[in-house]
C-alpha positions in Angstrom: 27.2 -6.7 -28.1 24.7 -7.7 -25.4 22.8 -5.1 -23.6 20.6 -5.5 -20.5 16.9 -5.1 -21.1 14.9 -2.4 -19.3 12.9 -5.1 -17.6 16.1 -6.8 -16.3 17.2 -3.5 -14.8 13.8 -3.0 -13.2 13.9 -6.5 -11.8 17.4 -6.0 -10.4 16.2 -2.7 -8.8 13.2 -4.4 -7.3 15.5 -7.0 -5.7 17.3 -4.4 -3.6 14.8 -1.6 -2.9 11.9 -1.2 -0.6 8.5 -1.5 -2.3 5.4 -0.3 -0.5 1.7 -0.2 -1.5 -0.5 2.8 -1.9 -2.0 2.4 1.6 1.4 2.2 3.4 2.5 5.3 1.4 -0.6 7.2 2.4 0.1 6.4 6.1 3.6 7.7 5.8 2.4 10.8 3.9 -0.5 11.5 6.3 1.8 11.1 9.3 4.2 13.6 7.7 6.9 10.9 7.8 8.0 11.1 4.1 8.8 13.2 1.1 6.3 12.0 -1.5 8.2 12.5 -4.8 6.5 12.4 -8.2 9.1 11.7 -10.9 6.7 11.7 -13.8 7.2 14.0 -16.8 5.5 17.4 -16.5 3.2 16.5 -19.4 1.9 13.5 -17.4 1.1 15.8 -14.5 -0.7 18.2 -16.8 -2.7 15.4 -18.4 -3.5 13.2 -15.4 -3.2 15.5 -12.4 -0.9 15.4 -9.4 -1.0 14.3 -5.8 -1.7 17.2 -3.5 1.3 17.9 -1.3 3.7 15.8 -3.4 7.1 17.1 -4.7 7.6 17.0 -8.4 11.1 16.1 -9.4 11.4 15.0 -13.0 13.2 11.7 -13.4 15.9 13.3 -15.5 16.8 15.7 -12.7 16.4 13.6 -9.6 20.1 12.9 -9.0 21.1 16.5 -9.7 18.4 18.1 -7.5 19.3 15.8 -4.5 23.1 16.0 -4.8 24.4 18.8 -2.5 27.5 19.2 -4.8 25.4 19.7 -7.9 24.8 23.2 -9.2 21.2 22.1 -9.6 20.8 21.1 -5.9 17.4 22.3 -4.5 18.4 23.4 -1.0 15.6 22.9 1.4 13.2 21.3 -1.1 13.0 18.1 0.8 13.5 17.1 4.5 16.5 14.8 4.2 15.6 13.2 7.6 12.3 11.8 6.2 11.8 8.7 4.0 12.0 9.4 0.3 8.9 7.8 -1.3 9.0 7.8 -5.1 6.3 7.2 -7.7 5.9 7.4 -11.4 2.9 6.3 -13.6 3.1 2.6 -13.1 6.1 1.8 -10.9 8.9 1.0 -13.3 10.7 4.3 -13.5 10.3 4.8 -9.7 11.9 1.4 -9.0 15.0 2.5 -11.1 15.0 5.9 -9.4 14.8 4.4 -5.9 17.8 2.2 -6.7 19.7 5.2 -7.9 19.0 7.1 -4.6 20.2 4.1 -2.7 23.3 4.0 -4.8 23.8 7.7 -4.0 23.7 6.8 -0.3 20.2 7.6 0.7 19.1 5.1 3.4 15.3 5.5 3.7 14.0 5.1 0.1 10.9 3.4 -1.1 8.8 3.3 -4.2 5.0 2.8 -4.6 4.0 -0.4 -6.3 1.7 0.5 -9.2 2.6 4.2 -9.2 0.1 6.9 -9.9 -2.3 4.3 -11.3 -2.5 2.7 -7.8 -2.5 6.1 -6.0 -5.6 7.1 -7.9 -7.4 4.2 -6.2 -6.4 5.4 -2.7 -7.0 8.1 -0.1 -4.5 10.5 -1.8 -6.2 13.7 -3.1 -5.5 14.3 -6.8 -5.5 17.9 -8.0 
């Protein structure tokens, strides 16, 4: 049996999704043109802090919280007309998550290159 490596899945995702840097993400966020979505685990948020104004949606719940037909759908949590900008700790999980949202039919989806590590070195406020 041959399985695909996690790295090959990430690379395949990077080939089809939009990747933006921390500064471009901040412009979208500051201009209120995106939903900034933190998909890190709650333990990561508690340990490292979070971005003020971001929406926390754990990676394991992303598809369910954004699917209107799911019993876990979070009505009104996000503005569906704005770009979905995802980040994780380093950019790998968010690449996979962005591809999943595109597969679900979301059109305006990006992920932040370097994730929270890059965000810490930007204008975003960490709380």
